[in-house]
C-alpha positions as CSV (number, residue, x, y, z in Angstrom):
1,M,245.6,-18.3,0.1
2,Q,246.2,-20.4,3.2
3,G,244.1,-23.5,3.8
4,I,241.7,-22.7,1.0
5,N,239.8,-25.8,-0.3
6,V,239.3,-24.6,-3.9
7,S,240.1,-25.7,-7.3
8,G,240.6,-23.4,-10.3
9,R,243.0,-21.1,-12.2
10,L,244.3,-17.6,-11.5
11,R,246.2,-15.8,-14.2
12,I,248.9,-13.4,-12.9
13,S,251.3,-11.4,-14.9
14,C,255.0,-11.6,-14.1
15,G,257.2,-9.1,-15.9
16,K,256.4,-7.7,-19.3
17,D,255.8,-10.8,-21.4
18,S,255.3,-13.8,-19.2
19,A,252.1,-15.1,-17.6
20,I,251.5,-17.4,-14.6
21,I,248.5,-19.7,-14.2
22,V,248.0,-21.0,-10.7
23,W,246.2,-24.2,-10.0
24,I,245.1,-24.3,-6.4
25,S,244.1,-27.6,-4.9
26,L,244.5,-29.7,-1.8
27,Y,245.9,-33.2,-2.2
28,S,247.2,-36.0,0.0
29,I,250.9,-35.9,0.6
30,S,251.2,-39.5,1.8
31,R,254.0,-40.0,-0.8
32,H,256.0,-37.4,1.1
33,D,256.2,-39.6,4.2
34,V,259.7,-40.6,3.0
35,G,262.8,-38.6,3.2
36,I,266.6,-38.4,3.4
37,E,267.6,-40.1,6.6
38,T,270.9,-39.1,8.3
39,R,273.2,-42.1,8.8
40,R,276.2,-42.1,11.1
41,S,277.9,-45.2,9.7
42,G,280.4,-43.4,7.6
43,P,281.8,-39.9,6.9
44,N,280.3,-39.6,3.4
45,Q,276.9,-41.1,3.9
46,R,274.9,-38.3,5.5
47,I,273.4,-37.2,2.2
48,F,273.3,-40.6,0.6
49,G,271.1,-42.5,3.1
50,I,267.4,-42.1,2.1
51,D,265.0,-43.9,4.3
52,S,261.5,-43.6,5.7
53,F,260.4,-40.8,8.1
54,T,260.6,-41.3,11.8
55,L,257.2,-41.9,13.3
56,H,257.3,-38.4,14.8
57,E,257.9,-36.8,11.3
58,A,255.2,-38.9,9.7
59,R,252.7,-37.8,12.4
60,L,253.6,-34.1,11.8
61,H,252.9,-34.5,8.1
62,R,249.6,-36.1,8.7
63,E,248.5,-33.6,11.3
64,S,249.6,-30.5,9.3
65,N,248.2,-31.9,6.0
66,A,244.6,-31.0,6.9
67,M,245.4,-27.3,7.0
68,N,248.0,-27.1,4.3
69,E,247.5,-25.7,0.8
70,A,249.3,-27.6,-1.9
71,G,249.1,-27.9,-5.7
72,F,250.8,-26.5,-8.8
73,I,251.7,-23.1,-10.2
74,E,252.8,-22.4,-13.8
75,V,255.8,-20.1,-14.3
76,D,257.0,-19.5,-17.9
77,E,255.0,-22.5,-19.0
78,I,256.7,-24.7,-16.4
79,R,254.4,-26.4,-13.9
80,L,255.9,-26.4,-10.4
81,E,254.6,-28.2,-7.3
82,Y,254.3,-26.2,-4.1
83,Q,253.1,-26.6,-0.6
84,R,252.3,-24.0,2.2
85,W,252.3,-24.5,6.0
86,P,250.2,-21.6,7.3
87,G,251.5,-19.3,10.1
88,S,250.7,-16.0,11.6
89,Q,254.0,-14.3,10.7
90,P,255.5,-13.3,7.2
91,P,256.5,-16.2,4.9
92,I,259.7,-18.1,4.9
93,M,260.3,-19.6,1.4
94,L,262.4,-22.8,1.3
95,L,264.8,-23.3,-1.6
96,H,266.0,-26.9,-1.7
97,E,269.3,-28.5,-2.4
98,A,270.6,-29.9,-5.8
99,L,269.0,-33.3,-5.3
100,G,266.0,-31.9,-3.4
101,S,262.3,-31.5,-3.7
102,I,259.4,-30.6,-1.4
103,S,259.4,-34.1,0.1
104,I,263.1,-34.2,0.8
105,W,262.6,-31.4,3.4
106,R,260.7,-34.1,5.3
107,S,259.1,-32.7,8.5
108,F,261.3,-29.6,8.6
109,P,258.8,-27.2,7.1
110,A,256.2,-28.1,9.7
111,E,258.7,-28.0,12.5
112,L,259.9,-24.6,11.3
113,M,256.4,-23.2,11.2
114,R,255.7,-24.5,14.7
115,A,259.0,-23.1,16.1
116,T,258.7,-19.7,14.6
117,G,255.0,-19.0,13.9
118,H,256.0,-18.0,10.3
119,E,254.2,-19.3,7.3
120,V,256.5,-21.7,5.4
121,I,256.3,-22.2,1.6
122,A,258.3,-24.8,-0.4
123,W,258.3,-25.6,-4.0
124,S,260.2,-28.1,-6.2
125,R,262.3,-26.5,-9.0
126,H,262.1,-27.4,-12.6
127,G,262.8,-31.1,-13.0
128,H,262.5,-31.9,-9.3
129,G,259.8,-33.7,-7.4
130,D,256.5,-33.6,-9.3
131,S,257.4,-30.4,-11.2
132,D,257.7,-30.5,-15.0
133,A,260.9,-32.0,-16.4
134,P,263.1,-29.7,-18.4
135,V,264.4,-30.3,-21.9
136,G,268.2,-30.7,-22.1
137,G,271.0,-30.2,-19.5
138,R,272.2,-27.3,-17.5
139,D,275.0,-24.8,-18.0
140,A,276.9,-22.3,-15.8
141,G,274.0,-19.8,-15.8
142,Y,271.5,-22.3,-14.3
143,L,271.5,-21.0,-10.7
144,E,271.2,-17.4,-11.9
145,R,268.2,-18.3,-14.1
146,E,266.6,-20.0,-11.1
147,A,267.2,-16.9,-9.0
148,K,265.4,-14.8,-11.6
149,L,262.3,-17.0,-11.3
150,V,262.0,-16.5,-7.5
151,P,259.9,-13.3,-7.8
152,C,257.7,-15.0,-10.4
153,V,257.1,-17.9,-7.9
154,M,256.3,-15.3,-5.2
155,D,253.9,-13.5,-7.5
156,A,252.1,-16.8,-8.3
157,L,251.7,-17.5,-4.6
158,A,250.6,-13.9,-3.8
159,V,253.7,-13.2,-1.7
160,S,255.1,-9.7,-2.0
161,Q,258.1,-10.2,0.4
162,A,259.6,-13.2,2.2
163,Y,262.5,-14.5,4.1
164,L,264.5,-17.0,1.9
165,F,265.9,-20.1,3.5
166,G,268.2,-21.8,1.0
167,H,270.0,-25.1,1.4
168,S,273.1,-25.8,-0.7
169,D,272.3,-24.9,-4.3
170,G,269.1,-23.3,-2.9
171,A,271.3,-21.0,-0.8
172,S,273.3,-19.9,-3.9
173,I,270.0,-19.1,-5.6
174,A,268.8,-17.2,-2.5
175,I,272.0,-15.1,-2.5
176,I,271.5,-14.1,-6.2
177,A,267.8,-13.4,-5.7
178,A,268.5,-11.2,-2.7
179,A,271.1,-9.2,-4.7
180,L,268.9,-8.8,-7.8
181,F,265.5,-8.3,-6.1
182,P,266.2,-6.6,-2.7
183,E,262.7,-5.3,-2.3
184,R,261.3,-8.9,-2.3
185,V,263.6,-10.3,0.3
186,A,263.2,-9.6,4.0
187,G,266.2,-11.7,5.2
188,L,268.3,-14.7,4.3
189,V,269.1,-18.0,6.0
190,L,271.9,-19.7,4.1
191,E,272.4,-23.3,5.0
192,A,275.6,-25.0,3.6
193,P,275.9,-22.2,1.0
194,H,278.5,-22.0,-1.7
195,V,279.7,-19.0,-3.8
196,N,282.4,-20.9,-5.8
197,V,283.6,-24.4,-6.6
198,E,285.9,-26.3,-4.2
199,L,287.8,-29.6,-4.9
200,R,286.0,-31.0,-1.9
201,A,282.7,-30.6,-3.8
202,I,283.9,-32.5,-6.8
203,A,285.3,-35.3,-4.5
204,G,281.9,-35.5,-2.8
205,I,280.1,-35.7,-6.1
206,I,282.4,-38.6,-7.2
207,E,281.5,-40.5,-4.0
208,A,277.8,-39.8,-4.6
209,T,278.1,-41.1,-8.1
210,K,279.7,-44.4,-6.8
211,A,276.8,-44.7,-4.4
212,Y,274.2,-44.0,-7.1
213,A,275.6,-46.8,-9.2
214,S,276.4,-49.5,-6.5
215,T,273.9,-49.0,-3.6
216,D,270.2,-48.4,-3.1
217,F,270.8,-44.7,-3.2
218,R,269.1,-44.3,-6.6
219,Q,266.1,-46.4,-5.6
220,K,265.5,-44.3,-2.4
221,L,266.1,-41.0,-4.2
222,Q,263.5,-42.1,-6.8
223,R,260.8,-41.8,-4.2
224,H,261.1,-38.0,-4.4
225,H,261.4,-37.3,-8.1
226,R,259.4,-38.1,-11.3
227,D,262.6,-38.4,-13.2
228,V,265.4,-39.3,-10.7
229,D,268.1,-39.8,-13.4
230,H,267.6,-36.4,-14.8
231,V,267.9,-34.8,-11.3
232,F,271.1,-36.8,-10.5
233,W,272.9,-36.5,-13.7
234,A,272.0,-32.9,-14.3
235,W,273.7,-32.1,-10.9
236,H,276.7,-34.4,-11.6
237,D,277.3,-33.2,-15.2
238,L,277.0,-29.5,-14.3
239,W,279.4,-29.5,-11.3
240,T,282.0,-31.8,-12.9
241,A,282.1,-30.0,-16.2
242,D,285.3,-28.1,-17.0
243,A,283.4,-25.0,-18.0
244,F,281.8,-24.8,-14.5
245,Q,285.0,-24.9,-12.4
246,D,285.4,-21.1,-12.6
247,W,281.8,-20.6,-11.5
248,N,281.7,-17.8,-8.9
249,I,278.9,-15.6,-7.4
250,E,280.9,-13.6,-4.9
251,Q,280.1,-10.4,-6.9
252,F,276.5,-10.7,-5.7
253,L,277.4,-10.6,-2.0
254,T,278.2,-6.9,-1.7
255,A,274.7,-6.1,-3.0
256,I,273.0,-7.8,-0.1
257,N,271.8,-5.5,2.7
258,V,269.3,-7.7,4.6
259,P,269.6,-9.6,7.8
260,T,271.6,-12.8,7.0
261,L,272.3,-16.0,8.9
262,V,274.9,-18.5,7.6
263,I,274.8,-22.0,8.8
264,Q,277.4,-24.6,8.2
265,G,278.4,-28.1,9.5
266,V,282.0,-28.7,10.5
267,E,281.8,-32.1,8.8
268,D,280.2,-30.8,5.5
269,E,281.1,-33.3,2.8
270,Y,281.0,-30.8,0.0
271,F,282.2,-27.4,1.1
272,S,284.6,-25.9,3.7
273,L,284.1,-23.1,6.2
274,N,285.8,-20.8,3.7
275,Q,282.4,-20.3,2.1
276,V,281.1,-19.0,5.4
277,D,284.1,-16.7,5.8
278,L,283.5,-15.2,2.3
279,I,279.9,-14.5,2.9
280,V,280.2,-13.1,6.4
281,T,283.1,-10.9,5.4
282,A,281.2,-9.4,2.4
283,V,277.6,-9.1,3.8
284,P,277.1,-6.4,6.4
285,N,276.2,-7.7,9.9
286,A,275.8,-11.3,8.7
287,Q,275.8,-13.9,11.5
288,R,277.3,-17.3,11.4
289,L,276.4,-20.6,13.1
290,V,279.0,-23.4,12.8
291,L,277.8,-26.8,14.1
292,A,279.9,-29.7,15.3
293,D,278.8,-33.3,14.5
294,C,277.0,-31.9,11.4
295,G,277.4,-32.5,7.7
296,H,275.9,-30.9,4.6
297,S,272.3,-30.8,5.9
298,P,272.2,-29.0,9.3
299,H,268.4,-29.0,9.4
300,R,268.6,-32.8,9.5
301,D,271.8,-33.4,11.4
302,Q,271.2,-30.7,14.1
303,Q,267.6,-29.7,13.7
304,T,267.0,-28.4,17.2
305,S,270.0,-26.1,17.0
306,V,269.0,-24.9,13.6
307,L,265.4,-24.2,14.7
308,N,266.5,-22.3,17.8
309,A,269.0,-20.2,15.8
310,V,266.5,-19.4,13.0
311,G,263.9,-18.5,15.6
312,A,266.3,-16.1,17.3
313,F,267.4,-14.7,14.0
314,L,263.8,-14.0,12.8
315,S,263.0,-12.3,16.1
316,S,266.0,-10.0,15.7
317,A,265.2,-9.3,12.0
318,S,261.6,-8.5,12.9
319,A,262.8,-6.1,15.6
320,R,265.0,-4.4,12.9
321,H,261.9,-4.1,10.7
322,S,259.7,-2.8,13.5
323,G,260.7,0.8,12.9
324,N,259.3,0.4,9.4
325,A,255.9,-0.7,8.1
326,A,255.0,-4.3,8.8
327,L,256.3,-6.8,6.3
328,P,253.8,-7.3,3.5
329,R,252.5,-10.8,2.9
């Protein structure tokens, strides 16, 4: 369904009792020409500074928009926005961070497609971006429930297998999805992942909350979400709740048997390198990339290094798959 200029509905079954209706359309993404801008003015501001795209990033969005497919899918009666950057190689599906959406990826999806030749697909989870807002808050099972929706999103987009590139919470979701649905996942790129709660994360969230209340952080984040307060406070309330402090998904790591690349910044504001150690120790043949002068968002802080590493990783993973049938689309 790449670059198709159509409008309509397609009903697809997902599991026994659920149904998915797909709206396919092309629309302007001029509102996406804003994103999180990395600032170097302080140790805790990398994720807080949200400014306009660079001219290069805005140009990439405009140039790629003509060929992109974008619109909405409906999964379990939830309407989710999505976008595809067409490529000649099997899909990479991007799973965003806790405060993320399609637009917060900025130009990275287009850059990733250009660097690797792989199709890139992103969607905004329930309550994020232009996707439908949920009713109520979140509990400790939130990330696992999101992981169980990944195959439904793939079915809605006619993707039978994909590489999952997850950032922060998106990396946790990718870990769970790879463990639960190994036949759907060709490989994992885990950027700033976490499998348990660290005190550093709580301290980082407290700093983010101060910025949300006293700076223009909220105003700039609002550009990316229909309901910015829901996105922020759902994240804050979940991670700071007493009931969430024992959250742990290490049990899923031993079930992963696909090529895995773990990427972490030395100056990550939320999690330590212990997260990388736990994953690389438990997942067979997992690779690590630790980047200096890099915070919680390596694809922004060190984009060239990330693109080069992901390109090499995908080439190696493809060679591993070459003895089998080609990866299905």
